[in-house]
C-alpha positions as CSV (number, residue, x, y, z in Angstrom):
1,M,-34.5,-23.9,27.7
2,A,-32.5,-21.5,29.7
3,N,-34.0,-22.6,33.0
4,T,-32.6,-26.3,32.6
5,P,-30.4,-27.6,35.4
6,L,-27.8,-28.1,33.0
7,F,-28.1,-24.2,31.9
8,E,-27.7,-23.1,35.5
9,L,-25.0,-25.6,36.0
10,Q,-23.0,-24.3,33.0
11,K,-23.3,-20.7,34.0
12,A,-22.0,-21.3,37.6
13,F,-19.4,-23.2,36.3
14,A,-18.3,-20.4,34.0
15,A,-19.0,-17.8,36.7
16,H,-16.5,-19.5,39.1
17,I,-14.0,-20.3,36.3
18,R,-13.9,-16.5,35.5
19,D,-13.9,-15.1,39.2
20,P,-13.4,-17.8,41.8
21,D,-13.1,-15.2,44.5
22,H,-16.6,-14.0,44.4
23,A,-18.1,-16.8,42.4
24,P,-18.9,-20.1,44.0
25,P,-18.4,-23.3,42.2
26,P,-21.4,-25.4,41.3
27,G,-22.2,-27.6,44.8
28,D,-22.2,-31.0,43.2
29,V,-18.6,-30.6,41.9
30,E,-15.4,-31.4,43.7
31,D,-13.2,-28.6,44.3
32,R,-10.2,-30.8,43.4
33,R,-11.5,-30.9,39.9
34,M,-12.7,-27.6,39.8
35,A,-9.0,-26.5,40.5
36,I,-8.1,-28.1,37.1
37,Y,-10.2,-26.5,35.3
38,R,-9.6,-23.3,37.1
39,E,-5.8,-23.3,36.4
40,L,-6.3,-24.5,32.9
41,F,-8.7,-21.6,31.5
42,Y,-6.9,-19.0,33.3
43,N,-3.1,-20.2,32.3
44,N,-3.9,-20.4,28.6
45,V,-5.5,-16.5,29.0
46,Q,-2.7,-15.4,31.3
47,G,0.3,-17.3,29.1
48,F,-1.2,-15.8,25.7
49,L,-1.6,-12.1,27.0
50,A,1.8,-12.5,28.3
51,G,3.3,-13.4,25.0
52,N,1.7,-10.7,23.0
53,F,2.2,-7.8,25.9
54,P,6.0,-8.7,27.0
55,V,6.8,-5.0,27.9
56,I,3.5,-4.9,30.0
57,R,4.3,-8.0,31.6
58,K,7.5,-6.9,32.7
59,L,6.7,-3.8,34.0
60,Y,4.1,-5.3,36.1
61,G,5.9,-7.8,37.5
62,D,4.3,-11.1,38.9
63,E,1.8,-9.9,41.2
64,G,0.8,-6.6,39.1
65,W,0.4,-8.7,36.2
66,Q,-1.4,-11.4,37.7
67,A,-3.8,-8.8,39.1
68,L,-4.5,-7.4,35.7
69,V,-5.1,-10.4,34.0
70,R,-7.6,-11.7,36.6
71,S,-9.3,-8.3,36.6
72,F,-9.5,-8.6,32.6
73,Y,-10.5,-12.4,33.0
74,A,-13.3,-11.8,35.7
75,H,-14.9,-8.8,34.5
76,H,-14.6,-8.3,30.5
77,R,-17.4,-9.5,28.0
78,A,-15.7,-10.5,24.7
79,H,-17.0,-9.0,21.3
80,T,-15.6,-12.4,19.6
81,P,-15.0,-16.3,20.5
82,L,-12.0,-16.3,18.4
83,F,-8.9,-16.7,20.6
84,P,-6.4,-15.2,18.4
85,E,-8.5,-11.8,18.8
86,L,-7.8,-12.1,23.0
87,P,-5.3,-9.5,22.7
88,R,-7.7,-7.0,20.9
89,E,-10.3,-7.4,23.7
90,F,-7.4,-7.0,26.5
91,L,-6.7,-3.8,24.8
92,R,-10.6,-2.9,24.5
93,Y,-10.9,-3.7,28.3
94,L,-7.9,-1.4,29.2
95,Q,-9.2,1.6,26.8
96,D,-12.7,1.4,27.3
97,E,-13.5,-0.4,30.9
98,R,-11.0,-0.7,33.4
99,G,-9.9,3.0,33.9
100,V,-6.9,4.4,35.5
101,R,-5.6,2.6,38.3
102,D,-3.2,3.5,41.2
103,G,0.4,2.2,40.2
104,D,-0.6,2.3,36.2
105,P,2.1,3.8,34.3
106,P,0.9,7.1,32.3
107,F,1.6,5.4,29.0
108,L,-0.1,2.0,29.7
109,L,-2.6,2.4,26.7
110,E,-0.4,3.7,24.0
111,L,2.1,0.9,25.2
112,A,-0.8,-1.7,24.8
113,H,-1.7,-0.4,21.6
114,Y,2.0,-0.4,20.1
115,E,2.5,-4.0,21.3
116,W,-1.0,-5.1,20.0
117,V,-0.3,-3.8,16.6
118,E,2.4,-6.7,15.9
119,L,-0.4,-9.4,16.2
120,A,-3.1,-7.3,14.2
121,L,-0.4,-7.4,11.4
122,T,0.2,-10.6,11.5
123,L,-3.5,-11.7,11.3
124,D,-4.5,-9.4,8.6
125,E,-5.4,-11.1,5.4
126,Y,-4.3,-8.7,2.9
127,E,-1.9,-10.4,0.1
128,L,0.4,-7.9,-1.0
129,D,1.1,-9.7,-4.3
130,E,-2.6,-9.3,-5.1
131,I,-2.2,-5.5,-4.9
132,E,-1.7,-4.0,-8.7
133,A,1.7,-1.7,-8.6
134,D,4.7,-1.7,-10.5
135,P,7.2,-2.6,-8.3
136,E,10.0,-1.1,-10.4
137,G,7.9,2.0,-11.1
138,D,9.3,5.5,-11.3
139,L,9.1,6.9,-7.8
140,L,9.1,10.2,-8.5
141,G,7.2,10.4,-11.9
142,G,4.6,7.6,-11.1
143,V,2.0,7.6,-8.2
144,P,3.6,5.4,-5.0
145,V,1.2,2.7,-3.9
146,F,1.0,2.8,-0.3
147,S,1.0,-0.8,1.4
148,P,-2.3,-1.4,3.3
149,L,0.0,-3.5,5.7
150,A,1.8,-0.4,6.8
151,W,0.6,1.2,9.8
152,P,1.9,4.8,10.4
153,L,1.3,5.4,14.0
154,S,1.9,8.8,16.5
155,Y,2.0,8.3,20.0
156,R,2.8,11.2,22.8
157,W,5.1,8.5,24.6
158,P,7.8,6.9,22.9
159,V,6.6,3.5,23.5
160,H,9.2,1.5,21.2
161,Q,11.7,2.6,24.0
162,I,10.0,1.7,27.2
163,R,11.3,-1.1,29.5
164,P,12.0,-1.9,33.2
165,D,14.7,0.6,33.2
166,F,13.1,3.6,30.9
167,Q,9.9,4.5,32.0
168,P,9.3,8.5,31.7
169,S,7.0,9.9,34.2
170,E,6.0,13.1,31.5
171,P,6.0,12.5,27.5
172,P,8.5,14.3,25.7
173,P,7.8,18.0,24.0
174,E,7.6,16.1,20.5
175,A,5.4,13.1,19.3
176,T,6.7,10.0,18.5
177,H,6.1,8.6,14.9
178,L,6.5,5.1,14.1
179,L,5.8,3.1,11.0
180,V,4.8,-0.5,11.4
181,N,4.2,-2.9,8.2
182,R,4.2,-6.4,7.2
183,D,6.5,-7.0,4.2
184,R,6.2,-9.8,1.4
185,R,8.2,-12.1,3.5
186,F,5.8,-12.1,6.3
187,R,7.9,-10.2,8.6
188,I,6.7,-7.5,10.9
189,R,9.1,-4.4,10.6
190,F,9.3,-1.3,12.6
191,L,10.8,2.1,11.7
192,E,10.7,5.2,13.5
193,L,10.3,8.2,11.8
194,N,11.2,12.0,11.7
195,P,8.4,14.8,11.5
196,V,9.4,15.4,8.0
197,T,9.1,11.3,7.0
198,A,6.0,11.1,8.5
199,R,4.4,13.9,6.9
200,L,5.6,12.0,3.6
201,V,4.0,8.7,4.6
202,T,0.9,10.8,5.7
203,L,0.5,11.9,2.1
204,L,1.4,8.8,0.4
205,K,-0.9,6.6,2.6
206,A,-4.1,9.2,2.0
207,G,-4.0,8.1,-1.7
208,E,-4.7,11.3,-3.3
209,G,-3.2,10.4,-6.9
210,L,0.1,12.4,-6.3
211,T,3.2,11.4,-7.9
212,G,5.9,11.0,-5.9
213,L,7.6,14.5,-6.8
214,E,4.2,16.0,-6.1
215,C,4.4,14.8,-2.6
216,L,8.0,15.7,-2.2
217,E,7.2,19.6,-3.8
218,R,4.4,19.9,-1.4
219,I,6.6,19.1,1.6
220,A,9.3,21.6,0.6
221,T,6.6,24.3,0.1
222,E,5.0,23.5,3.8
223,L,8.6,23.7,5.1
224,D,9.4,26.8,3.1
225,H,12.8,25.2,2.2
226,P,15.2,27.7,0.8
227,R,16.5,24.5,-1.1
228,P,13.6,22.5,-2.4
229,D,16.0,20.5,-4.4
230,S,17.4,18.9,-1.3
231,V,14.6,18.0,-0.2
232,I,13.7,16.0,-3.2
233,E,16.8,14.7,-3.1
234,A,16.5,13.3,0.6
235,G,13.2,12.3,-0.2
236,T,14.0,10.2,-3.2
237,R,16.3,8.2,-0.8
238,V,13.3,7.7,1.8
239,L,10.8,6.7,-1.2
240,T,13.3,4.1,-2.0
241,D,14.2,2.8,1.2
242,L,10.2,2.5,1.9
243,R,9.8,0.5,-1.3
244,E,13.0,-1.7,-0.2
245,R,10.7,-2.3,3.0
246,D,7.3,-3.0,1.1
247,V,5.9,0.1,2.4
248,V,5.6,1.4,-0.8
249,L,4.5,-1.7,-3.0
250,G,5.5,0.2,-6.3
251,T,3.9,2.8,-8.5
252,R,0.9,3.2,-10.9
253,N,0.6,6.1,-13.6
């Protein structure tokens, strides 16, 4: 079956669509017709990726972006046929196959991951209302329930600030901690965390069965803070804010 004329025609057709500069078109197909397919397929891919990686698209400009997408289009072999997973495939290509090229910004991989996260959370099939938690529970006395649709992220680069007029050449001395989540209204929300709040989020996500108060007391001990009560007071406000954002869904006993 694999050696039939139809299979060979399909193989040549697909190869040319993916990489028209290096793969000749099928010999019996008029180039005018092939041009329609070349443009249709590529423009669909390019447009979808541009919508999901808008900052990278701006940083690279027209020529650089076209070259980047062309390279991905020609060389990457996808792990899934699902079109919504295309940005994940693009991220895999950047991380695992493409390698560093001249002119790439040093923060490219982290920025690509950050831009991909929004789509990943949008497509996630979790339903928050199906997760058992008391939305009015005592955040200090109960065990906070951390949303599976809340992703703590740490980057070497301040990816949330990068834009055409801000492209740092060296990472800052401190890591950038971010929290991205999808709330009950299906909104994707972004929050920058200071190191103490990032530590609290780590404890909540770990699911060790600690009450909110126990999490805050542990942080106060780690900080060797002279006034543990002030840590607990500030941390209570943070827990309340996280619940309002649907990062903490409530509590359980």
